[in-house]
C-alpha positions in Angstrom: 33.9 37.8 107.1 32.3 37.7 103.7 34.2 35.9 101.0 34.9 38.3 98.2 36.5 35.8 95.9 34.9 36.1 92.4 32.4 33.3 91.9 33.5 30.9 89.2 31.3 29.9 86.3 30.0 26.3 86.4 30.4 23.9 83.5 28.9 20.6 82.5 31.1 18.6 80.2 29.3 15.8 78.3 31.8 13.2 77.3 34.7 12.8 79.6 37.2 11.4 77.1 40.4 13.0 75.9 39.2 16.4 75.0 36.5 16.7 77.6 38.8 15.4 80.3 41.6 17.8 79.4 39.4 20.8 79.5 37.6 19.6 82.7 40.9 19.3 84.4 42.0 22.8 83.5 38.6 24.4 84.4 38.4 22.5 87.7 42.0 23.4 88.6 41.1 27.1 88.0 38.3 26.8 90.5 35.3 26.4 88.2 32.7 23.9 89.4 32.8 21.1 86.8 30.4 18.2 86.3 31.4 15.4 84.0 28.8 13.3 82.3 29.8 10.1 80.6 28.2 6.8 79.6 31.2 4.7 80.7 30.3 3.5 84.2 33.9 2.4 85.0 35.3 5.8 83.9 32.7 7.6 86.1 33.4 5.4 89.1 37.1 6.1 88.8 36.5 9.8 88.6 34.3 9.7 91.7 36.9 7.6 93.6 40.2 9.2 92.6 39.2 12.4 91.0 40.3 13.4 87.5 43.9 12.4 87.0 46.2 14.1 84.4 49.4 12.4 83.4 52.1 14.8 82.1 54.6 14.0 79.4 57.2 13.2 82.1 54.9 10.7 83.8 53.9 12.9 86.7 50.4 12.6 87.9 48.1 15.3 89.3 44.5 14.6 90.6 41.7 17.1 91.1 38.2 16.4 92.4 35.3 16.7 90.1 31.7 15.7 90.1 31.0 12.8 87.7 27.8 11.0 86.8 26.2 8.9 84.1 23.4 10.4 82.0 20.9 8.2 83.9 22.0 9.5 87.3 22.2 13.2 86.4 19.7 15.5 88.0 19.1 19.2 87.5 19.2 21.7 84.6 22.0 22.4 82.2 23.4 25.8 81.5 26.9 25.9 80.0 27.6 22.6 78.3 30.9 21.6 76.6 30.0 18.7 74.3 33.0 16.4 73.9 31.5 13.1 72.7 32.5 11.3 69.6 31.0 12.7 66.5 28.8 9.7 65.9 27.3 10.1 69.3 26.3 13.7 68.8 22.7 13.2 68.1 22.0 10.9 71.0 23.9 13.2 73.4 22.1 16.3 72.2 18.8 14.5 72.4 19.6 14.0 76.1 20.8 17.6 76.6 18.0 19.4 74.8 15.1 18.9 77.4 17.5 19.8 80.2 19.1 22.9 78.7 18.1 26.2 80.3 16.6 28.8 78.0 19.7 31.0 78.3 22.1 28.0 78.3 24.3 26.9 75.4 26.1 23.9 73.9 29.7 24.3 72.8 30.9 21.7 70.3 34.5 20.9 71.5 34.5 18.0 69.2 36.3 16.8 66.0 34.3 17.3 62.8 31.4 19.5 61.8 28.7 19.1 64.4 27.3 22.7 64.9 24.6 22.4 62.3 23.1 19.3 63.9 23.4 20.8 67.4 21.7 24.0 66.3 18.9 22.0 64.6 18.2 20.2 67.9 18.6 23.0 70.5 18.4 26.2 68.4 21.1 28.3 66.8 20.9 30.9 69.6 22.0 28.1 72.1 24.8 26.8 70.0 28.5 27.9 70.1 31.0 26.9 67.5 34.5 25.7 68.5 37.6 24.2 67.0 39.9 22.0 69.0 43.3 20.5 68.3 44.2 18.7 71.5 46.5 15.7 71.5 45.4 13.7 74.5 44.2 10.2 75.3 42.3 8.3 77.9 45.0 6.2 79.4 42.7 4.2 81.7 39.4 4.9 83.6 39.6 8.3 85.2 43.1 9.0 83.8 43.9 11.4 80.9 47.3 11.4 79.2 48.2 15.0 78.5 49.0 15.6 74.8 50.9 18.9 75.2 50.0 22.3 73.8 47.4 22.6 71.0 44.8 25.0 69.7 41.3 26.0 70.8 39.2 28.6 69.0 35.6 29.6 69.9 33.1 31.7 68.1 29.5 32.2 67.2 28.1 29.9 64.5 27.8 31.1 61.0 30.6 33.6 61.3 28.6 36.0 63.5 30.6 38.6 65.4 32.3 37.5 68.6 29.8 37.9 71.4 30.2 38.6 75.1 29.4 35.0 76.0 32.2 33.9 73.6 34.7 36.3 75.3 33.7 35.1 78.7 34.0 31.4 77.7 37.4 32.0 76.1 38.6 33.7 79.3 37.7 30.7 81.3 39.2 28.2 78.8 42.5 30.0 78.8 43.0 28.2 82.1 43.9 25.3 79.7 46.1 27.2 77.3 46.0 29.5 74.2 42.2 29.6 73.7 41.1 32.5 71.6 37.9 33.9 70.0 37.3 34.2 66.2 34.5 35.0 63.8 35.9 32.4 61.4 35.7 29.1 63.3 34.6 27.5 60.1 38.0 28.3 58.5 39.7 26.5 61.3 37.3 23.5 61.1 38.0 23.1 57.4 41.7 23.4 57.9 41.5 20.8 60.6 39.5 18.6 58.2 42.5 18.5 55.8 45.1 18.0 58.6 42.9 15.4 60.3 42.5 13.4 57.0 46.3 13.0 57.0 46.2 11.7 60.6 43.3 9.4 59.7 45.4 8.0 56.9 48.3 7.2 59.2 45.9 4.9 61.2 45.9 2.5 58.2 49.4 1.4 59.4 51.1 0.8 62.7 53.9 3.4 62.7 54.5 7.0 63.9 52.3 9.6 62.3 55.2 11.9 61.4 57.1 9.1 59.6 54.1 7.9 57.6 53.2 11.4 56.5 56.8 12.0 55.6 57.1 8.8 53.5 53.8 9.3 51.7 53.8 13.0 50.9 52.2 12.7 47.4 49.1 10.8 48.8 48.9 13.1 51.8 49.0 16.2 49.6 46.3 14.9 47.2 44.1 13.8 50.1 44.2 17.2 51.7 43.7 19.0 48.4 40.5 17.1 47.8 39.1 18.5 51.1 40.3 22.0 50.5 38.8 22.0 47.0 35.4 21.6 48.7 36.3 24.4 51.2 37.4 26.7 48.3 34.1 26.0 46.5 32.2 27.0 49.6 34.2 30.2 49.9 35.8 29.3 53.1 39.0 31.2 54.2 41.2 28.5 55.7 43.0 29.3 58.9 46.5 28.1 60.1 46.9 26.6 63.5 49.8 25.1 65.5 52.4 24.0 62.9 49.9 23.4 60.1 49.4 26.0 57.4 46.6 24.9 55.0 47.5 27.1 52.1 50.4 25.1 50.7 48.1 22.0 50.5 45.5 23.5 48.3 45.3 22.4 44.6 47.9 24.2 42.4 50.1 25.2 45.3 53.9 25.4 44.6 55.5 22.1 45.3 58.6 23.6 47.0 56.3 25.6 49.4 54.4 22.4 50.1 57.5 20.4 50.9 58.6 23.1 53.3 55.2 22.9 54.9 55.6 19.1 55.2 59.0 19.7 56.8 57.5 22.0 59.5 54.5 19.8 60.1 56.4 16.5 60.5 59.1 18.2 62.7 56.4 19.5 65.0 54.6 16.1 65.2 57.9 14.5 66.3 57.9 16.8 69.3 54.5 15.6 70.5 54.1 13.1 73.4 51.8 11.0 71.2 53.3 9.5 68.1 50.1 7.8 66.9 46.6 9.2 66.4 43.5 8.7 68.5 42.0 7.0 65.5 44.8 4.4 65.6 44.2 4.0 69.3 40.5 3.4 68.8 41.3 0.6 66.3 44.3 -1.0 67.7 43.8 -0.6 71.5 40.1 0.0 72.2 38.8 -2.1 69.3 35.9 0.3 68.7 34.5 2.1 65.6 36.2 5.3 64.6 34.5 8.6 64.4 36.2 10.0 61.3 33.8 8.2 59.0 31.1 10.5 60.6 33.4 13.6 60.4 33.9 13.3 56.6 30.5 12.2 55.5 29.4 15.7 55.0 32.6 16.5 53.1 32.0 13.6 50.7 28.3 14.6 50.3 29.2 18.2 49.5 31.9 17.1 47.1 29.4 14.8 45.3 26.9 17.7 45.0 29.7 19.9 43.6 31.0 17.2 41.2 34.4 17.2 42.9 36.3 13.9 43.4 37.1 12.5 46.8 38.9 9.4 45.6 41.6 9.3 48.3 39.3 10.4 51.1 36.9 7.7 50.4 39.7 5.1 50.1 41.0 6.1 53.5 37.5 5.9 55.1 36.8 2.6 53.5 40.1 1.3 54.7 39.4 2.4 58.3 36.0 0.7 58.2 37.7 -2.5 57.2 40.2 -2.2 60.1 37.3 -1.7 62.6 36.7 -5.5 62.3 40.3 -6.5 61.6 42.9 -4.1 63.2 45.6 -6.8 62.8 45.5 -6.0 59.0 47.0 -2.5 59.5 49.8 -2.2 57.0 51.8 0.5 55.3 50.9 -1.3 52.0 47.6 0.5 52.4 49.4 3.8 52.2 51.5 2.6 49.3 48.2 1.9 47.5 47.1 5.5 48.2 50.3 6.8 46.6 49.3 5.0 43.4 45.8 6.6 43.2 45.0 9.6 41.1 42.7 12.0 42.8 41.0 12.7 39.5 40.0 9.1 38.9 37.0 7.4 40.5 37.0 4.6 43.1 34.6 1.9 44.3 32.7 1.9 41.1 33.2 5.4 39.9 36.1 4.1 37.7 33.4 2.2 35.8 31.5 5.3 34.8 32.3 7.0 31.6 34.1 10.4 32.0 31.5 13.2 32.4 31.4 16.8 33.4 29.9 17.8 36.8 26.2 17.3 36.8 26.2 15.0 33.7 24.4 11.7 34.5 26.0 8.5 33.1 24.0 6.0 31.1 21.7 3.7 33.0 23.7 0.5 32.4 26.9 2.2 33.7 25.0 3.4 36.7 23.8 -0.1 37.5 27.3 -1.6 37.0 28.9 1.1 39.2 26.4 0.5 42.0 26.8 -3.2 41.9 30.6 -2.9 42.0 30.4 -0.5 44.9 28.2 -2.9 46.9 30.4 -5.9 46.1 33.4 -4.0 47.6 31.4 -3.4 50.8 29.7 -6.7 51.2 31.5 -7.4 54.5 30.4 -4.0 55.8 26.8 -5.0 55.0 27.2 -8.3 56.8 28.8 -6.5 59.8 25.8 -4.1 59.9 23.3 -7.0 59.7 25.2 -8.9 62.5 25.1 -5.8 64.8 21.4 -5.2 64.0 20.4 -8.9 64.5 22.3 -9.0 67.8 19.7 -6.6 69.2 16.6 -8.5 70.1 13.4 -6.7 69.2 10.4 -8.9 70.1 7.1 -7.2 69.3 6.0 -7.6 72.9 9.2 -6.3 74.6 8.9 -2.5 74.7 12.3 -2.1 76.4 14.1 -4.1 73.8 12.2 -2.2 71.0 13.3 1.1 72.5 16.9 0.0 72.7 16.8 -1.3 69.1 15.3 1.9 67.8 18.0 4.0 69.6 20.7 1.8 67.9 19.0 2.2 64.5 19.0 6.0 64.8 22.7 6.1 65.6 23.5 3.6 62.8 21.4 5.5 60.3 23.2 8.7 61.2 26.5 6.9 60.7 25.6 5.4 57.3 23.5 8.2 55.8 24.1 11.3 57.9 21.5 13.2 59.8 18.1 13.4 58.1 16.5 16.6 57.0 13.8 15.9 59.5 13.0 13.2 62.0 9.8 12.4 63.8 9.4 9.8 66.6 5.8 8.9 67.2 5.4 7.3 70.6 3.2 4.2 71.0 2.0 3.3 74.5 1.8 -0.5 73.9 4.0 -1.0 70.9 7.4 0.0 69.5 7.6 3.7 68.5 7.3 4.8 64.9 10.3 6.6 63.3 9.8 8.8 60.2 13.0 10.2 58.6 13.1 12.4 55.6 16.2 12.8 53.4 16.4 15.4 50.6 16.8 14.6 46.9 20.2 14.6 45.3 20.6 15.5 41.6 17.0 14.4 40.8 15.5 15.7 37.6 12.1 13.9 37.6 9.1 16.1 37.1 7.4 14.4 40.1 9.4 15.8 43.0 7.4 13.9 45.7 9.5 11.6 47.9 9.7 7.9 47.6 8.6 6.1 50.7 10.9 3.3 52.1 9.0 1.0 54.5 10.2 -1.4 57.0 9.6 -2.8 60.5 12.2 -3.4 63.3 10.1 -5.8 65.4 10.4 -9.6 65.1 8.3 -12.5 66.2 11.2 -13.9 68.2 10.9 -13.8 72.0 13.4 -12.0 74.1 16.2 -14.5 74.9 16.2 -16.3 71.6 19.6 -14.9 70.8 21.1 -16.8 73.7 20.7 -20.1 71.9 20.3 -18.9 68.3 22.7 -16.0 67.6 23.6 -14.5 64.3 25.6 -17.0 62.3 27.4 -16.9 58.9 28.5 -20.0 57.1 29.9 -19.1 53.7 27.2 -17.3 51.8 24.5 -18.2 54.2 23.4 -16.0 57.1 21.0 -17.2 59.8 19.5 -15.7 62.9 16.3 -14.4 64.4 14.9 -11.8 62.0 17.6 -11.8 59.3 15.0 -12.6 56.6 12.0 -10.9 58.2 13.2 -8.3 57.9 16.4 -7.0 59.2 18.4 -7.7 56.1 15.9 -5.7 54.1 16.6 -2.5 56.0 20.4 -3.0 55.7 20.0 -3.4 52.0 17.9 -0.2 51.8 20.4 1.9 53.7 23.4 0.6 51.6 21.4 1.3 48.4 21.1 4.9 49.4 24.7 5.1 50.6 26.0 3.7 47.3 24.1 6.3 45.3 25.2 9.1 47.5 28.9 8.1 47.5 28.9 7.5 43.7 27.2 10.9 43.1 24.3 9.3 41.3 20.9 11.0 41.4 18.2 9.8 43.7 14.8 11.2 44.7 13.8 12.5 48.1 13.2 9.7 50.5 10.8 9.2 53.5 12.0 6.3 55.6 9.3 4.8 57.9 10.0 2.1 60.5 7.4 0.7 62.9 7.7 -1.7 65.8 4.4 -3.6 65.6 4.2 -5.0 62.1 4.4 -8.6 63.3 1.3 -8.0 65.6 -0.8 -6.4 62.9 0.5 -2.8 62.9 -2.5 -1.9 65.0 -0.8 1.1 66.6 1.1 2.3 63.5 -0.9 1.8 60.3 -2.7 5.1 60.5 0.6 7.0 60.9 2.1 4.9 58.1 -0.6 5.8 55.7 -0.5 9.5 56.7 3.3 9.6 56.1 2.7 8.1 52.6 0.1 10.5 51.4 2.6 13.0 50.0 4.8 10.2 48.5 4.7 9.2 44.9 5.1 5.5 45.7 6.4 3.1 48.4 9.1 0.5 48.4 8.4 -2.1 51.1 11.6 -4.0 52.1 9.9 -7.2 53.3 11.6 -10.4 52.2 11.1 -11.6 48.6 9.1 -14.6 47.5 11.8 -16.9 46.3 13.5 -13.9 44.7 10.3 -12.4 43.3 8.8 -9.1 44.2 5.3 -9.2 45.6 2.7 -7.4 43.5 -0.4 -8.8 45.3 -1.1 -9.8 48.8 -4.2 -11.2 50.4 -6.3 -9.2 52.8 -6.4 -10.6 56.3 -9.3 -10.9 58.6 -9.0 -12.0 62.3 -12.3 -12.9 63.8 -13.6 -14.7 66.8 -16.9 -16.6 66.8 -18.4 -17.0 70.3 -21.3 -19.3 71.0 -23.3 -18.9 74.2 -25.5 -21.8 75.3 -26.9 -22.9 78.7 -25.3 -25.2 81.2 -26.8 -28.3 82.8 -25.7 -31.6 84.3 -24.8 -33.7 81.4 -25.6 -37.0 83.2 -28.6 -36.2 85.4 -30.4 -33.9 82.9 -28.9 -34.2 79.5 -31.7 -32.5 77.6 -32.0 -29.4 79.8 -28.9 -27.6 78.6 -28.0 -26.1 75.2 -24.4 -27.0 74.3 -22.3 -24.2 73.0 -19.7 -26.8 71.9 -22.2 -28.7 69.7 -23.3 -25.4 68.1 -19.8 -24.3 67.5 -19.0 -27.6 65.8 -22.0 -27.1 63.5 -20.9 -23.5 62.7 -17.4 -24.6 61.9 -18.7 -27.0 59.3 -20.6 -24.0 57.8 -17.6 -21.8 57.9 -15.5 -24.3 55.9 -18.0 -24.0 53.1 -16.9 -20.4 52.7 -13.5 -21.4 51.4 -12.9 -20.8 47.7 -9.2 -21.7 46.9 -9.8 -21.0 43.2 -10.7 -17.4 44.2 -7.8 -17.2 46.6 -9.9 -17.3 49.7 -8.9 -19.4 52.7 -10.5 -19.7 56.1 -8.7 -21.4 59.0 -10.2 -22.2 62.3 -6.9 -22.1 64.2 -8.0 -22.3 67.9 -11.2 -23.6 69.5 -12.1 -23.6 73.2 -15.2 -24.3 75.2 -16.9 -25.9 78.2 -15.7 -26.3 81.7 -16.0 -30.0 82.6 -16.9 -33.2 80.8 -20.0 -33.7 82.8 -21.4 -30.2 82.2 -23.2 -29.1 79.1 -21.0 -26.4 77.7 -22.4 -22.9 78.3 -19.7 -21.1 76.2 -17.4 -22.0 73.3 -15.2 -20.0 71.0 -13.3 -20.3 67.7 -10.6 -18.0 66.4 -10.6 -17.6 62.6 -7.9 -16.4 60.2 -9.4 -15.4 56.8 -7.3 -14.5 53.7 -8.9 -13.0 50.6 -7.3 -12.1 47.3 -10.0 -9.5 46.1 -12.1 -6.9 47.7 -15.2 -8.7 46.3 -14.3 -11.8 48.3 -13.7 -9.7 51.3 -17.2 -8.4 51.1 -18.6 -11.9 50.5 -16.9 -13.3 53.6 -17.9 -10.3 55.7 -21.5 -10.7 54.7 -21.5 -14.4 55.4 -20.1 -13.9 58.9 -22.8 -11.3 59.5 -25.5 -13.7 58.3 -24.5 -16.6 60.6 -27.5 -17.9 62.5 -27.6 -20.7 65.2 -28.8 -24.1 64.3 -30.0 -24.6 67.9 -32.3 -21.7 68.6 -31.4 -21.9 72.3 -27.9 -20.7 71.6 -26.6 -17.3 70.6 -23.8 -16.4 68.2 -21.4 -13.4 68.3 -18.8 -12.6 65.7 -16.1 -10.1 66.8 -12.9 -8.9 65.1 -12.2 -7.2 61.9 -10.1 -7.1 58.8 -6.6 -6.6 60.0 -5.2 -5.7 56.6 -7.1 -4.7 53.4 -6.5 -6.5 50.2 -3.3 -5.7 48.2 -4.4 -6.0 44.6 -2.2 -5.8 41.5 -3.5 -2.5 40.0 -2.1 -0.7 37.1 0.2 1.4 39.2 1.6 -1.6 41.0 2.1 -3.3 37.6 4.1 -0.3 36.3 6.4 -0.4 39.3 6.9 -4.1 38.8 7.9 -3.5 35.2 10.3 -0.8 36.3 11.9 -3.1 38.7 12.2 -5.8 36.1 13.9 -3.4 33.7 16.4 -2.4 36.5 17.1 -6.1 37.2 18.0 -6.6 33.6 20.5 -3.8 33.8 22.1 -5.8 36.6 22.2 -9.0 34.5 19.3 -11.0 35.9 15.6 -11.5 35.4 13.1 -10.6 38.1 9.8 -12.4 38.7 6.7 -11.2 40.5 4.4 -13.1 42.8 1.1 -13.0 44.6 1.3 -14.2 48.2 -1.0 -15.1 51.1 1.0 -13.2 53.7 0.2 -9.6 54.4 2.4 -6.6 55.1 2.2 -2.9 55.7 2.0 -2.6 51.9 -1.6 -3.7 52.1 -2.5 -0.5 54.0 -0.7 1.7 51.5 -2.2 0.2 48.4 -5.7 0.5 49.9 -5.0 4.2 50.5 -4.1 4.7 46.8 -0.3 4.7 47.2 1.5 2.6 44.5 3.6 -0.1 46.2 6.5 -2.4 45.2 6.7 -5.0 47.9 9.1 -7.8 48.6 12.1 -5.8 47.4 14.0 -6.9 50.6 16.0 -10.0 51.4 16.1 -13.2 49.4 15.9 -16.2 51.6 13.3 -18.3 53.5 12.1 -19.5 56.9 10.3 -16.4 58.1 9.0 -17.1 61.6 10.9 -20.4 61.8 14.3 -21.6 63.1 15.2 -22.2 59.5 15.2 -18.4 58.8 18.1 -17.4 56.6 19.3 -15.1 53.8 22.5 -14.9 51.7 25.3 -12.5 51.4 25.4 -12.5 47.6 21.7 -11.8 47.4 22.0 -8.9 49.9 24.3 -7.3 47.4 22.1 -8.0 44.4 18.9 -6.8 46.1 20.6 -3.6 47.4 21.8 -2.9 43.9 18.3 -3.5 42.6 16.9 -1.0 45.1 19.5 1.6 44.3 18.9 1.2 40.5 15.2 1.6 41.0 15.7 4.7 43.1 18.2 6.4 40.7 15.8 5.6 37.8 12.9 7.2 39.7 15.1 10.3 40.1 15.1 10.8 36.4 11.5 9.9 35.4 
């Protein structure tokens, strides 16, 4: 007999954590084929072995079979995807989903935070479905979800479009979980949840029940929520109530008695929930992993900054949570006491040092510099933590697998610290690390020249894979050591925190094009053309290579890598010593000629670094070779050396000479545009209370290519330290702050001139 049972819709749930696991259990129990995809191998193995287990509030356990896999093991296309990963993992997850998503498939963001815009940018708006979730659940152990009781789930088309048939069908299936419903105002729910979620995030600053902490710190909770709802109001969002939370009494200017009644209802409801602490608290105190709320609220802070609205309490909560990521034992209700004493209209982390101004009014340059420096001083430990995490990822120039892994980490870290870029381009390189080009829009810039500023760095190092095993990242007081900390991982950390400081403080900055390559240490052979092309529409470039004893680099020598090969003729050196023509003898004569090309007064060096030749001591050498490193300070010297190499002739006419190789990097000369940038940097340094020197160095960088292409460059604006390419490599915490402040001050100055 034919089975007439209605065929159930299949779903793939990416991210099998609290939300994903809860919805997967409900869908699978209702008969829908469910595939769970998660990066946690232990979680996946447990799901395969025992099925998906749901623990009810009374402790009862129910298991249901599901298909579970890691992303690497997944095969087949994707159609209906419920995306339930942490917000900070959205980009990497959607990068995995996009090439597998069917043309008529879609991705539903059943996540916390605002993720639909990023998803739509990566898979298309027509394949994106908006959703709001308020599910109180936890991953109790691998394969086991602790049920959080009833909650809210709202689904709709992005951008407030009318409810569609696909949304109605999806909601009908999700009602197997609970009160799922459709709406054309998902945005209103998301912004309401942002206010409510901020209160829950604040409770993670202490180790006590959520309801009690909210109750005891009502003034801070009210101002915190009002900051977020002020942004929503400015956007014209209609806030929506859900569960026991009504957002309207928490808006600015609401009646205090009505607000207190709302607090009463909210805290009473929270006390009925099986969970008395937030998932944010659990991430910090139990799982010891970074929290996702710093990603959730980045967009809120950015929008508030653009609108001239304060986010004093919100930023204080986020900063406190970042501190707890490395030290959860410092949770304390004193942190909430401090929030109670903050005025939401005052600044924080440097904003208090700015003179009062109306929205859009830019403070004086000296006040900007002071505020930036103060902000970075407060977050010095965050900068060190970022450098430690970055350094712990080996990225040897010749290890393509390590370079790929490092670049993947960088993309996620950049999203976390700066938010998603306006555009991103990854240029694959077959035999080198890929090139990443990210573009970020201007913020509050008034300069007539609207072209972006290029920020240049490389993520490869000279250190072989395995170096970290016996020489890991170390910090001793102010000193940091480790493979690549000076050349040039600290430089990138400084650049990112410079941008972050400007954005959080609401100070203007120009549009930015960030370019990172993975083969600089081997000559940028695969990347220099793309680097120059990316810089053609930029007004200038800042290269975050290490400084020269604190000085910026305004001139670098051009580098030529050449090989001189001599071909002679072999013979028995004992029986017939005059029959052969020795390539070794000829090479020795040529080396003496080559040394005469040196002109240290003109800045020209020529080093014969490696010589090789012959086969046996009793055989007249038939071939010999010398490898040359040539450095020149001017283009005139480059031409002179090139001509001299071309004019080499053998002393012994029976031998032949061949010169191969080329100029690896052109000369970086201190032209008038470079001098102007140096003067600008010196003026910015004076605002920060110190003098800045400039230097000419023999080492080359990617700045050489850019200057030769006519792009003004300020080089060596990165780390202060020493020991590049040596085991003595190190930098300093205090100088990281100073140099990041210098970069930020240069950028905000460029935004205005």
